[in-house]
N, C-alpha and C positions, 0 to 999 in steps of 0.2 A: 505494503500499500503506500501512494505517495503520503509527504507529505502535507497539509493543509494551514491557511492559515486563521485567523480567528474568524468566527462569520458571525454576517449579523441575519439574526431570524424572525420572521413578520409570518402574522395569520392574517386571512382576508379568508372572512365569514361572510357568500353571498346570499342574499337572501332577498326573491323575488314574490309579491306578493300573490301573482297568479300560479292555482295549482288546481288540475283538472279535478282529482281529488280530496281537493283541501286548502278553498281558497283561502287567504289571508294566513296558513300555516304560522310565520314567525310571528304573530301578532296573539296566537293560541295562549290563553290563561295558563298560567301550571306553577302551583301553588304562588299565586297574585303577583305576579311579572312574567311578560308576555316570554315565550319560546324564546328568541334571538339572546336575551339578556341573559340568558341561563348557560347558552353553548357559547354566550363571551365571557360567563365567570367562570365555566373550567378550565376554559381556555388560559386565559390570565393566571393558570393555576402552575404553569406549566413555565417556568423559571428560564427557561433557554428562550421564549420567544423576547423581543428588544420590543414589539408591541404589536397589539392586535385591535381588530379592524371591521365593521361590519360595511358590508356592500348592496344598495339595493336600487329598486328601479321605482319605488315606491314614496308617495309622500306623507301617507300615515306612521306607515315603518321609521321613516328619515325622524320623523317628531316625536315618536314613540323610544329614538333611540339618544336624540337627543335632549328630552327631558330625562334621564336614566345616566345620564352621562357618557353615553357608551358615543365610542371616536365610529363616523358613518359619514360613507361618502355616496352621494349620488350617480348612478349610472345606465347607461341606456335600456330601455327596455327592450332592443331589437337582439338582445343579445339571445343563441341559441342552447347556450351550457354555463352552468356555471364559473369553467373557467376562463371561459372569453368574457364574463362576469367581473373574477377577480385580476386579470391582466390589465382592465381598462383603473380598475381601481388601485391595482402596481403603476398604473404609469401617473396617472395621476398626483398616486405620492411621492412619483418620483423617486421610484425606489434603486439604492446601486445594482449596477448590472452582475455585481458580485454578491448577490444579496439569495437570502433564501425562500421564495414564495410558498407558505401553508397554506391550504384551499380546506380549510373545514366545512364541512357541510353544514348548516342551519338547522335542521333539522334533527341533532343528535342533542337534546339537554342533559342526559348524563352521559356526556363523553368524560371517560376515565383520562386524565392529563399526563397521566406516563404513558398513554398510547402516541402522543406527540414528542416526548424525549425519545422515546421505541423510534420515531419514525426520523427525528435530525438526529441522534448519535451515528450514521455512514457521514453524514456529512464534516463531522469533525475528526475520521479519523482515515480518511482519504479525496484528496479532491479529485480526482475522478467518477466519485458519484452526480451522476447529476439528473436524477429522480425517484424518490424511496415511496414506497406503499407498504401497507398492513395486510396478511391471511391471516387465519386461525384455520385449523385441523375441523373437518365438519361432519355430520355422518352419511353415508349413503343416499338414507332417505333426505337429507339438505339437498345433497348435491343432484337429487332427482328438478330442485324446484328450478324452475329456469331466474326465476327472480332473486333467487342468489348466483351470483355471478363468482366461479370455478378460475383459478389460476394455477398454472405446473408452472415450473421453476429448473433452471441447471444450477451444478452441482453446486456452485458458486451464489446462488440465490438471487438470477436474474430471472425476471420474466418470459419465456418462455412463449406462451398462451393466455389470454381472457376468451371465458367463453359462459355461454347460458347453461350450455348443455355440460353432463357429471362428465370432467377431463381427468386425469387421464381414463379411456376405456380399459376395463378389465379383462382381459378374453382369457386366463386361468384362474386369476386369483383378484380377491376383493382390492382394489387399492387406496389408500390414502388420499384423501380428497381435502383441496386448504380452498375456502372461503376468502373473496376477497374483500377487504375493504376497505372502502370509500375515502379513506383521505389521504392526502401526495403531498406532499411538500417536491419543489423544483425549484431549481438557478433560477434566474431571473431571466437571461438570456434564450432558457429552452422554454419556458412561460411564452416568450416571445416569439420565440419562433412555430410553437401548438397552433398558435393565429392563420399564418402567414401558410401552411402544409395545407390546409381545408383538409374537411370532412376524407376520411380514406376508406378507402373498397371494403375493407374487414370491418371496420367498424358502422358505415351503413349495415352493413347484413346484422355484424352480432348488437347494433345500438349501444357500443362500450368505449367510449372515446379514450378512453386511454391503447388501445390500437392503434389512435391514430399515430403514438409515436411509434409502438413497436415495428409499424409497415416504415417507418423513416430510418431504421435503423439507430432511432435513440435509447437504450438501455434505460430499464426500472429494475429498483434493484428491492428487491421483495422482503421486506423482514418479519419474520411470524411472531406474533405476539400469543398468549393465554386469554388477555383483556376482550371484551363480548360489546358489539356495540349495541343501542336499545332506540335504534332510530323510530322516529314518529312518521309514518306514511298519510295514517285516517286520522278524525278526531276520537274513533274508540282505543287510539293508542295512546290516548292521553293518561288514564288512571294509571297503569302499568310504569309508564316513566314515572311520575308522580309518586306513587310507591316508591320506587328506587331511589329517587331523590329524597326520600321524608327517611328510610331507610340509612342516608349517606355515601 
């Protein structure tokens, strides 16, 4: 591994108002605070992060964040992905080219801050690391769910492929499956390049934007974690998250 200098890590939480299954999701009330506040508060507990910002496209979210003292930026309504919104926010902030930007999903109010530390640590040991993400072992039953993205890795931990299908295929024996966790950390120059690459062939088929990077020969280092995410997809998920947060 090559030596690396001190790095500035920033986190940006994309929070759009429109959602087909849960409109206004970032403003959903969780234990008296909007959901985005919980994501921000959890991220702030990661000591490796220099700053944490919210990036939104909606005045209601912008005002609520401002009222709660959460650093927030207004971004375009036209973005097709959270990564595009994160890039616009990073460019508005004029983040240095050698910084690392973490894209934190805005619907993870029970996020464990230690997951962010796991995500960022590889950048401190090697200057060759360009993108990191997380994965955890899942069961065969979970692997069959197309809503749970699977990843297979090389012996060095680099992602070989992401799919909604259960990969790898176990012809004679049932393999171990890794479920992808949608947290990403990218060097600023890679984040900017992501936009210029445009939607890739595999990305269109699988509806997985991380495949854009693999098709462009940009390596993604997969860090295995024992932690689990508890995202909010629908209003029915709120009570479960409230219980998790209440339990600490």
